C-alpha positions in Angstrom: 123.8 -17.0 -100.4 122.8 -15.2 -104.2 120.0 -13.9 -102.1 122.0 -12.9 -99.1 124.5 -11.0 -101.0 121.5 -8.8 -103.2 120.5 -7.6 -99.9 123.6 -6.7 -98.6 124.8 -2.7 -99.3 128.3 -1.9 -99.4 129.4 1.4 -98.4 130.4 3.6 -101.1 133.9 3.9 -101.9 135.4 7.2 -103.2 138.1 7.1 -106.0 141.4 6.6 -105.0 144.7 8.3 -105.9 147.8 6.8 -106.9 149.0 3.9 -103.6 151.1 5.5 -101.0 150.6 9.5 -102.2 148.1 11.6 -100.0 146.5 13.9 -101.7 147.6 17.3 -101.9 145.9 20.7 -101.9 146.4 21.9 -105.5 148.2 25.3 -106.1 148.6 28.0 -109.1 150.9 26.0 -110.1 148.7 22.9 -111.0 146.6 24.8 -112.3 148.5 25.5 -115.8 150.1 22.0 -115.6 146.7 20.9 -116.1 145.2 21.5 -119.3 145.9 25.3 -119.3 149.4 25.6 -120.6 150.6 29.0 -120.7 151.0 30.3 -123.8 154.7 31.9 -125.3 154.2 35.6 -125.5 157.2 36.3 -127.0 156.8 35.8 -131.1 160.5 34.7 -132.4 163.5 37.2 -133.1 163.5 38.2 -136.7 166.0 40.4 -138.4 163.5 43.0 -138.3 162.1 42.9 -134.7 163.9 41.7 -131.8 160.6 40.0 -130.2 158.3 42.0 -128.4 161.4 44.4 -127.1 161.1 47.2 -130.6 162.8 46.6 -133.9 166.5 46.0 -134.5 168.9 48.2 -136.1 168.7 46.8 -139.2 164.7 46.7 -139.5 165.0 50.7 -138.3 167.3 51.4 -141.0 165.0 49.9 -143.3 161.5 51.6 -142.1 163.1 54.8 -142.7 164.5 53.7 -146.0 160.9 53.3 -146.7 159.4 55.9 -145.6 161.7 58.1 -147.1 161.8 56.6 -150.0 157.6 56.8 -150.3 158.1 60.7 -149.7 160.9 61.3 -152.5 158.5 59.3 -155.0 155.7 61.8 -153.5 157.4 65.0 -154.2 159.2 64.2 -157.2 155.8 63.7 -158.7 154.1 66.5 -157.4 157.4 69.1 -156.8 159.4 67.6 -159.7 162.5 67.4 -156.7 162.8 66.7 -153.3 160.6 69.0 -150.9 158.5 69.7 -148.2 157.0 66.1 -148.1 160.3 63.7 -148.3 161.4 65.9 -145.4 157.9 65.4 -142.8 158.4 61.9 -143.4 161.8 61.7 -143.4 161.6 63.3 -139.6 158.7 61.2 -138.9 160.3 58.0 -139.7 163.6 58.5 -137.3 161.9 59.6 -134.6 159.3 56.6 -134.9 162.3 54.3 -135.0 164.2 56.2 -132.6 161.3 55.4 -130.5 160.6 52.0 -131.1 163.8 50.6 -131.6 165.5 47.8 -129.0 168.0 50.0 -126.1 170.8 47.3 -127.2 170.6 49.1 -131.5 169.9 52.6 -130.1 173.8 53.2 -131.6 172.9 51.9 -134.4 169.6 54.2 -134.7 172.0 57.6 -134.0 174.2 56.8 -137.3 171.1 56.0 -139.4 169.3 58.7 -140.0 172.8 60.3 -142.2 173.0 57.2 -144.3 169.1 56.6 -145.5 169.5 60.5 -146.1 172.4 60.3 -148.5 171.1 57.2 -149.8 168.2 58.5 -150.5 169.0 62.0 -152.1 171.9 60.2 -153.9 169.0 57.6 -155.8 166.7 60.9 -156.9 170.0 63.2 -157.8 170.7 59.9 -160.0 167.4 58.7 -161.2 166.0 61.9 -161.2 168.0 64.9 -161.6 166.8 68.1 -161.4 168.6 70.0 -164.3 167.3 66.9 -166.3 168.4 63.9 -168.2 170.8 65.7 -170.8 174.0 66.2 -168.6 176.6 63.4 -168.1 178.0 62.8 -164.7 179.3 65.7 -163.6 175.5 67.4 -163.8 174.3 64.3 -162.2 177.3 64.8 -159.3 176.6 69.0 -159.4 172.7 67.7 -158.8 173.7 65.5 -155.9 175.2 67.7 -153.8 172.7 70.6 -154.5 170.4 67.9 -153.1 172.0 66.9 -149.8 172.8 70.4 -149.5 169.3 72.1 -149.8 167.4 69.0 -147.9 170.0 69.5 -144.9 167.6 71.1 -142.4 165.5 67.9 -142.3 168.6 65.6 -141.7 169.6 68.0 -139.0 166.2 68.0 -137.3 165.8 63.9 -137.6 169.8 63.5 -136.2 169.0 66.3 -133.4 165.6 64.2 -132.5 167.4 61.0 -131.9 170.4 61.8 -130.7 168.2 63.5 -127.7 165.8 60.4 -127.6 168.4 57.7 -127.7 170.5 59.5 -124.4 167.0 59.4 -122.6 166.2 55.9 -123.9 169.4 55.1 -122.7 169.8 56.8 -119.3 166.2 55.4 -118.6 167.3 51.7 -119.6 170.6 52.2 -117.6 168.6 53.1 -114.2 166.1 50.2 -114.5 169.0 47.9 -114.9 171.1 49.4 -111.5 167.5 49.1 -109.9 167.0 45.8 -111.1 170.1 45.0 -109.5 169.5 46.1 -106.5 166.1 44.3 -106.0 167.7 41.0 -107.3 170.9 41.9 -104.8 168.2 42.5 -101.6 166.7 39.6 -102.6 169.0 36.9 -102.4 170.7 38.8 -99.2 167.1 37.6 -97.6 167.0 34.5 -98.9 170.0 33.5 -97.9 170.6 35.4 -94.4 171.9 33.5 -91.6 169.9 30.8 -90.3 170.3 30.0 -86.7 
């Protein structure tokens, strides 16, 4: 018997799947479910950055304050008071943050330049008054007022640029939302059409 079984050749069997389930063609959804998981593309939300959508209003204010403070320190070190370095860096900081801030925080970015400008000029006028360190509070207040007035053109330029950029970006976002809503409504009408 054993000699007979040794000469019998059984047909090759293909591995079968689970019982009762026919093998179906694998689609693109199965490609990601088996071994190739999709990695999340968005970074976690923080106080400064709102995912990959842009800066928050707090992040924009922080960036503007840091860049403006660097310009103020450079001006005080080179010229002894606020000058063109602070003005250029402040305008560029406001311009960059207006372009990179998320659309929902554009209102905060519009009111941010005067506050950041006032904070920097008041700090410079208090810590490094133009008339020297011998004056009292009245002299420091005069120095702060003169700095606020003399550097006002950089603030006006920055504010005008921020307002224009905010208006353009808000308009584009509104148009994009309307187009998205129309596309979703059209898709819903196609999918839920009369099936007779």
